[in-house]
PDB file of N, CA, C and O in Angstrom, chain B, residues numbered from 101:
ATOM      1  N   MET B 101       0.835  -1.102  -0.214  1.00  0.00           N
ATOM      2  CA  MET B 101       0.077  -0.089   0.078  1.00  0.00           C
ATOM      3  C   MET B 101       0.796   1.125  -0.055  1.00  0.00           C
ATOM      4  O   MET B 101       1.820   1.125   0.628  1.00  0.00           O
ATOM      5  N   ASN B 102       0.570   2.327  -0.812  1.00  0.00           N
ATOM      6  CA  ASN B 102       1.329   3.533  -0.994  1.00  0.00           C
ATOM      7  C   ASN B 102       0.503   4.569  -0.457  1.00  0.00           C
ATOM      8  O   ASN B 102      -0.231   5.106  -1.287  1.00  0.00           O
ATOM      9  N   ALA B 103       0.434   4.991   0.727  1.00  0.00           N
ATOM     10  CA  ALA B 103      -0.342   6.104   1.257  1.00  0.00           C
ATOM     11  C   ALA B 103       0.833   7.194   1.542  1.00  0.00           C
ATOM     12  O   ALA B 103       1.937   7.145   2.083  1.00  0.00           O
ATOM     13  N   SER B 104       0.044   8.209   0.906  1.00  0.00           N
ATOM     14  CA  SER B 104       0.878   9.385   0.907  1.00  0.00           C
ATOM     15  C   SER B 104       0.486  10.497   2.362  1.00  0.00           C
ATOM     16  O   SER B 104      -0.624  10.754   2.827  1.00  0.00           O
ATOM     17  N   VAL B 105       1.611  10.903   2.732  1.00  0.00           N
ATOM     18  CA  VAL B 105       1.532  11.562   4.054  1.00  0.00           C
ATOM     19  C   VAL B 105       1.112  13.109   3.648  1.00  0.00           C
ATOM     20  O   VAL B 105       0.369  13.752   4.391  1.00  0.00           O
ATOM     21  N   PHE B 106       1.560  13.585   2.597  1.00  0.00           N
ATOM     22  CA  PHE B 106       1.367  15.028   2.078  1.00  0.00           C
ATOM     23  C   PHE B 106       0.161  14.987   1.498  1.00  0.00           C
ATOM     24  O   PHE B 106      -0.016  13.950   0.858  1.00  0.00           O
ATOM     25  N   ASP B 107      -0.847  15.844   1.492  1.00  0.00           N
ATOM     26  CA  ASP B 107      -2.140  16.079   0.687  1.00  0.00           C
ATOM     27  C   ASP B 107      -1.845  17.357  -0.016  1.00  0.00           C
ATOM     28  O   ASP B 107      -2.040  18.495   0.410  1.00  0.00           O
ATOM     29  N   ALA B 108      -1.267  16.934  -1.337  1.00  0.00           N
ATOM     30  CA  ALA B 108      -1.274  17.999  -2.298  1.00  0.00           C
ATOM     31  C   ALA B 108      -2.507  18.848  -2.734  1.00  0.00           C
ATOM     32  O   ALA B 108      -2.386  20.055  -2.949  1.00  0.00           O
ATOM     33  N   GLN B 109      -3.702  18.188  -2.861  1.00  0.00           N
ATOM     34  CA  GLN B 109      -4.867  18.849  -2.979  1.00  0.00           C
ATOM     35  C   GLN B 109      -5.093  19.840  -1.767  1.00  0.00           C
ATOM     36  O   GLN B 109      -5.118  21.050  -1.988  1.00  0.00           O
ATOM     37  N   ALA B 110      -5.225  19.436  -0.735  1.00  0.00           N
ATOM     38  CA  ALA B 110      -5.469  20.343   0.332  1.00  0.00           C
ATOM     39  C   ALA B 110      -4.303  21.503   0.405  1.00  0.00           C
ATOM     40  O   ALA B 110      -4.586  22.656   0.731  1.00  0.00           O
ATOM     41  N   PHE B 111      -3.265  21.184   0.145  1.00  0.00           N
ATOM     42  CA  PHE B 111      -2.248  22.346   0.036  1.00  0.00           C
ATOM     43  C   PHE B 111      -2.662  23.162  -0.861  1.00  0.00           C
ATOM     44  O   PHE B 111      -2.812  24.333  -0.511  1.00  0.00           O
ATOM     45  N   ALA B 112      -2.947  22.802  -2.189  1.00  0.00           N
ATOM     46  CA  ALA B 112      -2.996  23.746  -3.271  1.00  0.00           C
ATOM     47  C   ALA B 112      -4.444  24.466  -2.886  1.00  0.00           C
ATOM     48  O   ALA B 112      -4.514  25.677  -3.094  1.00  0.00           O
ATOM     49  N   ARG B 113      -5.572  23.802  -2.351  1.00  0.00           N
ATOM     50  CA  ARG B 113      -6.514  24.420  -1.944  1.00  0.00           C
ATOM     51  C   ARG B 113      -6.334  25.681  -0.917  1.00  0.00           C
ATOM     52  O   ARG B 113      -7.034  26.687  -1.037  1.00  0.00           O
ATOM     53  N   ARG B 114      -5.376  25.551   0.066  1.00  0.00           N
ATOM     54  CA  ARG B 114      -5.054  26.376   0.894  1.00  0.00           C
ATOM     55  C   ARG B 114      -4.345  27.698   0.200  1.00  0.00           C
ATOM     56  O   ARG B 114      -4.591  28.818   0.646  1.00  0.00           O
ATOM     57  N   ILE B 115      -3.528  27.520  -0.820  1.00  0.00           N
ATOM     58  CA  ILE B 115      -2.814  28.323  -1.527  1.00  0.00           C
ATOM     59  C   ILE B 115      -3.975  29.267  -2.314  1.00  0.00           C
ATOM     60  O   ILE B 115      -4.004  30.496  -2.235  1.00  0.00           O
ATOM     61  N   ARG B 116      -4.910  28.455  -3.077  1.00  0.00           N
ATOM     62  CA  ARG B 116      -5.730  29.197  -3.868  1.00  0.00           C
ATOM     63  C   ARG B 116      -6.572  30.186  -2.786  1.00  0.00           C
ATOM     64  O   ARG B 116      -6.682  31.405  -2.926  1.00  0.00           O
ATOM     65  N   VAL B 117      -7.090  29.467  -1.778  1.00  0.00           N
ATOM     66  CA  VAL B 117      -7.829  30.362  -0.712  1.00  0.00           C
ATOM     67  C   VAL B 117      -7.176  31.536  -0.535  1.00  0.00           C
ATOM     68  O   VAL B 117      -7.714  32.614  -0.789  1.00  0.00           O
ATOM     69  N   ARG B 118      -5.842  31.413  -0.038  1.00  0.00           N
ATOM     70  CA  ARG B 118      -5.259  32.712   0.567  1.00  0.00           C
ATOM     71  C   ARG B 118      -4.973  33.556  -0.676  1.00  0.00           C
ATOM     72  O   ARG B 118      -4.897  34.771  -0.496  1.00  0.00           O
ATOM     73  N   ILE B 119      -4.805  33.079  -1.907  1.00  0.00           N
ATOM     74  CA  ILE B 119      -4.589  34.211  -3.196  1.00  0.00           C
ATOM     75  C   ILE B 119      -5.995  34.898  -3.124  1.00  0.00           C
ATOM     76  O   ILE B 119      -6.070  36.123  -3.224  1.00  0.00           O
ATOM     77  N   ALA B 120      -6.996  34.199  -2.968  1.00  0.00           N
ATOM     78  CA  ALA B 120      -8.400  34.687  -3.295  1.00  0.00           C
ATOM     79  C   ALA B 120      -8.731  35.800  -2.218  1.00  0.00           C
ATOM     80  O   ALA B 120      -9.281  36.866  -2.495  1.00  0.00           O
ATOM     81  N   GLU B 121      -8.365  35.452  -1.081  1.00  0.00           N
ATOM     82  CA  GLU B 121      -8.581  36.152   0.100  1.00  0.00           C
ATOM     83  C   GLU B 121      -7.896  37.624   0.001  1.00  0.00           C
ATOM     84  O   GLU B 121      -8.415  38.678   0.368  1.00  0.00           O
ATOM     85  N   ARG B 122      -6.612  37.453  -0.578  1.00  0.00           N
ATOM     86  CA  ARG B 122      -5.875  38.699  -0.726  1.00  0.00           C
ATOM     87  C   ARG B 122      -6.024  39.479  -2.036  1.00  0.00           C
ATOM     88  O   ARG B 122      -5.412  40.527  -2.238  1.00  0.00           O
ATOM     89  N   GLY B 123      -6.876  38.915  -2.931  1.00  0.00           N
ATOM     90  CA  GLY B 123      -7.139  39.636  -4.186  1.00  0.00           C
ATOM     91  C   GLY B 123      -6.199  39.756  -5.008  1.00  0.00           C
ATOM     92  O   GLY B 123      -6.323  40.687  -5.804  1.00  0.00           O
ATOM     93  N   ILE B 124      -4.976  38.905  -5.116  1.00  0.00           N
ATOM     94  CA  ILE B 124      -4.213  38.988  -5.878  1.00  0.00           C
ATOM     95  C   ILE B 124      -3.811  38.077  -6.888  1.00  0.00           C
ATOM     96  O   ILE B 124      -4.298  36.958  -6.726  1.00  0.00           O
ATOM     97  N   SER B 125      -3.142  38.189  -7.792  1.00  0.00           N
ATOM     98  CA  SER B 125      -2.938  37.153  -8.850  1.00  0.00           C
ATOM     99  C   SER B 125      -1.946  35.880  -8.395  1.00  0.00           C
ATOM    100  O   SER B 125      -1.425  35.974  -7.283  1.00  0.00           O
ATOM    101  N   GLN B 126      -1.721  34.935  -9.041  1.00  0.00           N
ATOM    102  CA  GLN B 126      -0.742  33.991  -8.649  1.00  0.00           C
ATOM    103  C   GLN B 126       0.604  34.696  -8.936  1.00  0.00           C
ATOM    104  O   GLN B 126       1.442  34.908  -8.060  1.00  0.00           O
ATOM    105  N   ALA B 127       0.739  35.035 -10.202  1.00  0.00           N
ATOM    106  CA  ALA B 127       1.851  35.904 -10.443  1.00  0.00           C
ATOM    107  C   ALA B 127       2.653  36.899  -9.372  1.00  0.00           C
ATOM    108  O   ALA B 127       3.871  37.042  -9.268  1.00  0.00           O
ATOM    109  N   ALA B 128       1.571  37.553  -8.594  1.00  0.00           N
ATOM    110  CA  ALA B 128       2.013  38.410  -7.662  1.00  0.00           C
ATOM    111  C   ALA B 128       2.262  37.540  -6.232  1.00  0.00           C
ATOM    112  O   ALA B 128       3.127  37.852  -5.414  1.00  0.00           O
ATOM    113  N   ALA B 129       1.483  36.563  -6.106  1.00  0.00           N
ATOM    114  CA  ALA B 129       1.809  35.660  -4.716  1.00  0.00           C
ATOM    115  C   ALA B 129       3.093  35.102  -5.199  1.00  0.00           C
ATOM    116  O   ALA B 129       3.879  34.992  -4.258  1.00  0.00           O
ATOM    117  N   SER B 130       3.612  34.689  -6.390  1.00  0.00           N
ATOM    118  CA  SER B 130       4.673  33.904  -6.538  1.00  0.00           C
ATOM    119  C   SER B 130       5.908  34.965  -6.308  1.00  0.00           C
ATOM    120  O   SER B 130       6.979  34.499  -5.916  1.00  0.00           O
ATOM    121  N   VAL B 131       5.803  36.218  -6.513  1.00  0.00           N
ATOM    122  CA  VAL B 131       6.673  37.108  -6.333  1.00  0.00           C
ATOM    123  C   VAL B 131       6.935  37.149  -4.702  1.00  0.00           C
ATOM    124  O   VAL B 131       8.013  36.933  -4.148  1.00  0.00           O
ATOM    125  N   GLU B 132       5.778  37.453  -4.123  1.00  0.00           N
ATOM    126  CA  GLU B 132       5.818  37.321  -2.455  1.00  0.00           C
ATOM    127  C   GLU B 132       6.575  36.230  -1.942  1.00  0.00           C
ATOM    128  O   GLU B 132       7.421  36.356  -1.057  1.00  0.00           O
ATOM    129  N   ILE B 133       6.290  35.220  -2.466  1.00  0.00           N
ATOM    130  CA  ILE B 133       6.635  33.658  -1.923  1.00  0.00           C
ATOM    131  C   ILE B 133       8.001  33.590  -2.151  1.00  0.00           C
ATOM    132  O   ILE B 133       8.751  33.131  -1.289  1.00  0.00           O
ATOM    133  N   GLY B 134       8.504  34.097  -3.478  1.00  0.00           N
ATOM    134  CA  GLY B 134      10.096  33.850  -3.808  1.00  0.00           C
ATOM    135  C   GLY B 134      10.179  32.508  -4.798  1.00  0.00           C
ATOM    136  O   GLY B 134      11.200  31.828  -4.908  1.00  0.00           O
ATOM    137  N   CYS B 135       9.198  32.302  -5.346  1.00  0.00           N
ATOM    138  CA  CYS B 135       9.105  31.131  -6.537  1.00  0.00           C
ATOM    139  C   CYS B 135       9.019  31.569  -7.821  1.00  0.00           C
ATOM    140  O   CYS B 135       8.980  32.769  -8.097  1.00  0.00           O
ATOM    141  N   SER B 136       8.987  30.688  -8.642  1.00  0.00           N
ATOM    142  CA  SER B 136       8.490  31.082 -10.015  1.00  0.00           C
ATOM    143  C   SER B 136       6.954  31.154 -10.267  1.00  0.00           C
ATOM    144  O   SER B 136       6.189  30.621  -9.463  1.00  0.00           O
ATOM    145  N   THR B 137       6.522  31.759 -11.291  1.00  0.00           N
ATOM    146  CA  THR B 137       5.101  31.575 -11.389  1.00  0.00           C
ATOM    147  C   THR B 137       4.655  30.361 -11.930  1.00  0.00           C
ATOM    148  O   THR B 137       3.505  29.936 -11.817  1.00  0.00           O
ATOM    149  N   ALA B 138       5.689  29.742 -12.590  1.00  0.00           N
ATOM    150  CA  ALA B 138       5.237  28.071 -13.049  1.00  0.00           C
ATOM    151  C   ALA B 138       5.230  27.203 -11.980  1.00  0.00           C
ATOM    152  O   ALA B 138       4.517  26.203 -11.884  1.00  0.00           O
ATOM    153  N   THR B 139       6.058  27.612 -11.153  1.00  0.00           N
ATOM    154  CA  THR B 139       6.115  26.573  -9.897  1.00  0.00           C
ATOM    155  C   THR B 139       4.803  26.891  -8.948  1.00  0.00           C
ATOM    156  O   THR B 139       4.175  25.952  -8.458  1.00  0.00           O
ATOM    157  N   LEU B 140       4.490  28.016  -8.754  1.00  0.00           N
ATOM    158  CA  LEU B 140       3.229  28.111  -8.068  1.00  0.00           C
ATOM    159  C   LEU B 140       2.109  27.687  -8.887  1.00  0.00           C
ATOM    160  O   LEU B 140       1.042  27.358  -8.369  1.00  0.00           O
ATOM    161  N   SER B 141       2.296  27.678 -10.124  1.00  0.00           N
ATOM    162  CA  SER B 141       1.006  27.213 -11.041  1.00  0.00           C
ATOM    163  C   SER B 141       0.746  25.880 -10.853  1.00  0.00           C
ATOM    164  O   SER B 141      -0.387  25.460 -10.616  1.00  0.00           O
ATOM    165  N   ARG B 142       1.838  25.104 -10.954  1.00  0.00           N
ATOM    166  CA  ARG B 142       2.013  23.699 -10.877  1.00  0.00           C
ATOM    167  C   ARG B 142       1.400  23.128  -9.316  1.00  0.00           C
ATOM    168  O   ARG B 142       0.696  22.135  -9.131  1.00  0.00           O
ATOM    169  N   VAL B 143       1.834  23.943  -8.457  1.00  0.00           N
ATOM    170  CA  VAL B 143       1.551  23.413  -7.099  1.00  0.00           C
ATOM    171  C   VAL B 143      -0.056  23.649  -6.692  1.00  0.00           C
ATOM    172  O   VAL B 143      -0.741  22.899  -5.997  1.00  0.00           O
ATOM    173  N   CYS B 144      -0.454  24.877  -7.308  1.00  0.00           N
ATOM    174  CA  CYS B 144      -1.831  25.207  -7.408  1.00  0.00           C
ATOM    175  C   CYS B 144      -2.568  24.049  -8.151  1.00  0.00           C
ATOM    176  O   CYS B 144      -3.782  23.934  -7.977  1.00  0.00           O
ATOM    177  N   ARG B 145      -1.966  23.270  -8.891  1.00  0.00           N
ATOM    178  CA  ARG B 145      -2.922  22.315  -9.540  1.00  0.00           C
ATOM    179  C   ARG B 145      -2.375  20.860  -8.909  1.00  0.00           C
ATOM    180  O   ARG B 145      -2.426  19.841  -9.599  1.00  0.00           O
ATOM    181  N   ALA B 146      -1.967  20.850  -7.853  1.00  0.00           N
ATOM    182  CA  ALA B 146      -1.747  19.827  -6.745  1.00  0.00           C
ATOM    183  C   ALA B 146      -0.565  18.983  -7.061  1.00  0.00           C
ATOM    184  O   ALA B 146      -0.543  17.776  -6.819  1.00  0.00           O
ATOM    185  N   SER B 147       0.444  19.656  -7.622  1.00  0.00           N
ATOM    186  CA  SER B 147       1.684  18.964  -7.870  1.00  0.00           C
ATOM    187  C   SER B 147       2.448  18.968  -6.457  1.00  0.00           C
ATOM    188  O   SER B 147       2.128  19.787  -5.595  1.00  0.00           O
ATOM    189  N   VAL B 148       3.279  18.200  -6.288  1.00  0.00           N
ATOM    190  CA  VAL B 148       3.998  18.157  -4.942  1.00  0.00           C
ATOM    191  C   VAL B 148       5.143  19.092  -5.145  1.00  0.00           C
ATOM    192  O   VAL B 148       5.921  18.804  -6.055  1.00  0.00           O
ATOM    193  N   PRO B 149       5.381  20.225  -4.402  1.00  0.00           N
ATOM    194  CA  PRO B 149       6.517  20.996  -4.430  1.00  0.00           C
ATOM    195  C   PRO B 149       7.732  20.543  -3.982  1.00  0.00           C
ATOM    196  O   PRO B 149       7.650  19.641  -3.149  1.00  0.00           O
ATOM    197  N   ASP B 150       8.937  20.935  -4.316  1.00  0.00           N
ATOM    198  CA  ASP B 150      10.141  20.302  -3.727  1.00  0.00           C
ATOM    199  C   ASP B 150      10.101  20.967  -2.191  1.00  0.00           C
ATOM    200  O   ASP B 150       9.260  21.768  -1.783  1.00  0.00           O
ATOM    201  N   VAL B 151      11.122  20.475  -1.528  1.00  0.00           N
ATOM    202  CA  VAL B 151      11.335  21.012  -0.050  1.00  0.00           C
ATOM    203  C   VAL B 151      11.225  22.402   0.081  1.00  0.00           C
ATOM    204  O   VAL B 151      10.449  23.014   0.816  1.00  0.00           O
ATOM    205  N   GLU B 152      12.199  22.926  -0.815  1.00  0.00           N
ATOM    206  CA  GLU B 152      12.707  24.384  -0.545  1.00  0.00           C
ATOM    207  C   GLU B 152      11.340  25.262  -1.040  1.00  0.00           C
ATOM    208  O   GLU B 152      11.064  26.274  -0.395  1.00  0.00           O
ATOM    209  N   ASN B 153      10.547  24.896  -2.106  1.00  0.00           N
ATOM    210  CA  ASN B 153       9.390  25.558  -2.423  1.00  0.00           C
ATOM    211  C   ASN B 153       8.358  25.303  -1.311  1.00  0.00           C
ATOM    212  O   ASN B 153       7.542  26.184  -1.038  1.00  0.00           O
ATOM    213  N   TYR B 154       8.367  24.228  -0.717  1.00  0.00           N
ATOM    214  CA  TYR B 154       7.135  23.855   0.188  1.00  0.00           C
ATOM    215  C   TYR B 154       7.365  25.008   1.399  1.00  0.00           C
ATOM    216  O   TYR B 154       6.547  25.883   1.686  1.00  0.00           O
ATOM    217  N   PHE B 155       8.383  24.845   1.897  1.00  0.00           N
ATOM    218  CA  PHE B 155       8.678  25.850   3.030  1.00  0.00           C
ATOM    219  C   PHE B 155       8.511  27.165   2.748  1.00  0.00           C
ATOM    220  O   PHE B 155       7.977  27.886   3.591  1.00  0.00           O
ATOM    221  N   ARG B 156       8.953  27.697   1.482  1.00  0.00           N
ATOM    222  CA  ARG B 156       8.568  29.055   1.117  1.00  0.00           C
ATOM    223  C   ARG B 156       7.122  29.347   1.149  1.00  0.00           C
ATOM    224  O   ARG B 156       6.687  30.421   1.564  1.00  0.00           O
ATOM    225  N   ILE B 157       6.382  28.394   0.712  1.00  0.00           N
ATOM    226  CA  ILE B 157       4.792  28.586   0.272  1.00  0.00           C
ATOM    227  C   ILE B 157       4.143  28.528   1.837  1.00  0.00           C
ATOM    228  O   ILE B 157       3.336  29.363   2.244  1.00  0.00           O
ATOM    229  N   GLU B 158       4.595  27.503   2.558  1.00  0.00           N
ATOM    230  CA  GLU B 158       4.117  27.590   3.819  1.00  0.00           C
ATOM    231  C   GLU B 158       4.339  28.401   4.720  1.00  0.00           C
ATOM    232  O   GLU B 158       3.683  28.368   5.761  1.00  0.00           O
ATOM    233  N   ALA B 159       5.451  29.428   4.473  1.00  0.00           N
ATOM    234  CA  ALA B 159       5.914  30.368   5.404  1.00  0.00           C
ATOM    235  C   ALA B 159       4.908  31.557   4.869  1.00  0.00           C
ATOM    236  O   ALA B 159       4.320  32.337   5.618  1.00  0.00           O
ATOM    237  N   TRP B 160       4.838  31.550   3.701  1.00  0.00           N
ATOM    238  CA  TRP B 160       3.785  32.668   3.169  1.00  0.00           C
ATOM    239  C   TRP B 160       2.415  32.456   3.472  1.00  0.00           C
ATOM    240  O   TRP B 160       1.658  33.426   3.513  1.00  0.00           O
ATOM    241  N   LEU B 161       1.915  31.061   3.735  1.00  0.00           N
ATOM    242  CA  LEU B 161       0.332  30.876   4.086  1.00  0.00           C
ATOM    243  C   LEU B 161       0.413  31.214   5.466  1.00  0.00           C
ATOM    244  O   LEU B 161      -0.606  31.752   5.900  1.00  0.00           O
ATOM    245  N   ASN B 162       1.433  31.031   6.353  1.00  0.00           N
ATOM    246  CA  ASN B 162       1.270  31.306   7.675  1.00  0.00           C
ATOM    247  C   ASN B 162       1.633  32.661   8.267  1.00  0.00           C
ATOM    248  O   ASN B 162       1.648  32.982   9.455  1.00  0.00           O
ATOM    249  N   LYS B 163       1.950  33.462   7.082  1.00  0.00           N
ATOM    250  CA  LYS B 163       2.392  34.978   7.210  1.00  0.00           C
ATOM    251  C   LYS B 163       0.985  35.671   7.570  1.00  0.00           C
ATOM    252  O   LYS B 163      -0.069  35.339   7.027  1.00  0.00           O
ATOM    253  N   GLU B 164       1.088  36.606   8.486  1.00  0.00           N
ATOM    254  CA  GLU B 164      -0.188  37.260   8.742  1.00  0.00           C
ATOM    255  C   GLU B 164      -0.393  38.591   7.354  1.00  0.00           C
ATOM    256  O   GLU B 164       0.498  39.392   7.071  1.00  0.00           O
ATOM    257  N   PRO B 165      -1.506  38.541   6.794  1.00  0.00           N
ATOM    258  CA  PRO B 165      -1.529  39.451   5.712  1.00  0.00           C
ATOM    259  C   PRO B 165      -1.381  40.974   6.164  1.00  0.00           C
ATOM    260  O   PRO B 165      -1.811  41.352   7.254  1.00  0.00           O
ATOM    261  N   THR B 166      -0.826  41.718   5.373  1.00  0.00           N
ATOM    262  CA  THR B 166      -0.712  43.006   5.640  1.00  0.00           C
ATOM    263  C   THR B 166      -2.014  43.595   4.990  1.00  0.00           C
ATOM    264  O   THR B 166      -2.595  43.118   4.014  1.00  0.00           O
ATOM    265  N   PRO B 167      -2.400  44.798   5.753  1.00  0.00           N
ATOM    266  CA  PRO B 167      -3.670  45.329   5.478  1.00  0.00           C
ATOM    267  C   PRO B 167      -3.457  46.351   4.242  1.00  0.00           C
ATOM    268  O   PRO B 167      -4.416  46.970   3.782  1.00  0.00           O
TER     269      PRO B 167
END
């Protein structure tokens, strides 16, 4: 049995929700995160990010939004 610990669908959903809450584009989010637009696009379609990008995105998700 190959059970995945990482839920790429849930992670992608969290990113899309945060982008919508902020009212920004994926391109703007990728600049804030520090990853390429292509990487963020893939992750938003539930591709598993590499470890470095995972931590960048996770930090961005957990960062308090600026007003």
